[in-house]
Each structure stands twice: as C-alpha cells, then as structure tokens.
C-alpha positions in Angstrom: 34.2 41.8 36.4 33.3 44.1 39.5 30.2 43.5 41.5 28.8 46.9 40.4 29.2 46.1 36.4 27.8 42.4 37.2 24.7 44.1 38.9 24.4 46.6 36.0 24.6 44.0 33.2 22.3 41.7 35.1 19.7 44.4 35.6 19.8 45.5 31.9 19.4 41.7 30.9 16.5 41.6 33.2 14.8 44.4 31.8 14.9 43.0 28.3 13.5 39.6 29.5 10.9 41.3 31.2 10.1 43.3 28.2 9.9 40.1 26.1 7.8 38.4 28.2 5.1 41.0 28.6 5.2 41.2 24.6 4.8 37.4 24.5 2.1 37.3 27.2 0.0 39.9 25.2 0.4 38.2 22.0 -0.6 35.0 23.5 -3.8 36.8 25.2 -4.9 38.1 21.8 -4.2 34.7 19.9 -6.4 32.9 22.6 -9.0 35.2 22.8 -9.5 34.8 18.9 -9.3 30.9 19.1 -11.8 30.5 22.2 -15.0 30.1 19.9 -13.5 27.9 17.6 -12.2 25.5 20.3 -15.7 25.2 21.7 -17.1 24.3 18.3 -14.5 21.6 17.7 -14.9 20.2 21.1 -18.6 19.6 20.5 -18.3 18.3 16.9 -15.9 18.5 13.9 -16.2 21.5 12.1 -16.0 21.5 8.2 -13.0 23.3 6.9 -13.6 27.0 5.9 -14.3 27.6 2.3 -13.6 31.2 2.5 -9.8 31.7 1.6 -10.1 35.4 1.6 -10.9 35.2 5.2 -8.0 32.9 5.8 -5.7 35.4 4.1 -7.1 38.4 6.0 -6.5 36.4 9.4 -3.1 35.5 8.3 -2.3 39.5 7.3 -3.7 40.4 10.8 -1.0 37.9 12.4 1.7 39.5 10.3 0.7 43.1 11.3 0.7 42.0 15.1 4.3 40.2 14.6 5.9 43.4 13.3 5.4 45.0 16.7 7.5 42.2 18.4 11.1 43.0 19.5 12.8 40.0 17.6 15.6 41.7 15.8 18.6 41.4 18.3 22.1 41.7 17.7 25.1 42.1 20.3 28.4 43.5 19.3 31.4 43.2 21.8 34.5 45.2 21.7 37.7 46.9 23.6 36.8 50.4 24.5 40.1 51.3 25.4 43.5 50.1 23.8 45.2 49.3 26.8 42.4 46.7 27.9 41.5 43.5 26.5 38.7 40.7 26.5 36.2 42.6 24.7 34.4 43.8 28.0 32.2 46.5 26.3 29.3 45.9 24.4 26.2 47.2 22.3 23.1 45.2 21.9 20.1 46.5 19.4 16.6 45.3 20.2 14.3 46.0 17.4 11.1 45.2 16.1 10.2 44.9 12.2 10.0 48.6 11.7 13.1 49.1 12.9 11.7 50.6 16.4 13.6 49.9 19.6 16.4 50.4 21.8 20.3 50.2 21.9 22.1 49.4 24.7 25.9 50.1 25.5 28.0 49.1 28.5 31.4 50.8 28.4 33.9 48.8 30.5 36.9 50.7 32.1 39.5 49.8 34.7 37.6 51.5 37.2 34.5 51.9 36.2 31.6 50.9 33.9 28.6 53.0 32.3 25.7 52.0 30.6 23.8 53.9 28.0 20.7 53.4 26.3 19.5 55.1 23.1 15.9 55.2 21.3 15.7 53.8 17.5 12.9 54.8 15.4 12.8 53.5 11.8 16.6 52.0 12.2 17.9 55.2 13.0 18.6 57.5 16.1 18.0 61.4 16.6 21.5 61.0 18.8 24.7 60.2 17.2 25.6 56.4 17.6 29.0 55.3 18.2 30.6 52.8 15.2 29.6 49.8 17.4 26.2 51.0 18.0 25.6 51.7 14.4 27.3 48.0 13.7 24.6 46.4 16.3 21.8 48.2 14.6 22.9 47.2 11.0 23.3 43.4 12.1 19.9 43.5 13.7 18.3 44.9 10.3 20.2 42.5 8.5 18.9 39.3 10.3 15.4 39.3 8.6 
C-alpha cells in the first residue's frame, strides 16, 4: 500500500475515532451531571430504594433516547474494485446510529492511486446513488441491531 493511501486511511480512521470519542464524552458528561446529587446523598448516608417505579421507567426511556443518537452500527465490506487486482484493498464502511443516520465511507484502490468518498445516510437511505458495496455495508449495519 502506498504512503498516500496509508495516510488517507489513517486520516479517515482518526476522524471516525475522534467522532466516537466526542459522542462518548458527551454521553458521559450527561450521565455524570444527572448522578451527582444522588452520589452526594449516598456518601452521607444510605438512601432507601426509590418506590416510584414510574420515575425509574421514565429515566430508562430517557437513557434509551440518548443511546439512539450514538454511532454504534458499524459494518465494513472489503472487495476488489477492479478485476485485474486482488487482495480486496478497496472497502466501504457504514457508521450509523439507531435511526439510520450517519455516513458511508468508501475507498477505491487502483494500481496508481486511491480515491475516498463519503456519502451522508439519513433514515437508512442516501439521496446519492450507492454502489452495491456501499448498499451492502448499510444493510449489514442495519442488521446488527
């Protein structure tokens, strides 16, 4: 793999990792800000278990809604873009949330160059035409629920 291709792959991987890190940090901050008053009470004295099951149910539902926005559906499809090349150096990766919103990244590896494409996905579909490999990546990500 050429240095340019390696650089692009590393750059795309870094971007995806940073995005996942930001989403994780934001979720952690929200969870900590909700728990702080409870932790202070527990450290002074043991608090009785809540009797209000309805409040617990609403808290669980709120947490479920927050998780829906997390980019947690991931699928990678590797393939040979050109018949005269082997090694499955081309790839498409779908990174989506529970509502099917996210991106599909595709890297086409050729003999002399490599090209990378990004397409927005909303509601498990794209307003641009997806390649068969990109469609497969979105379908695989959708199926991992």
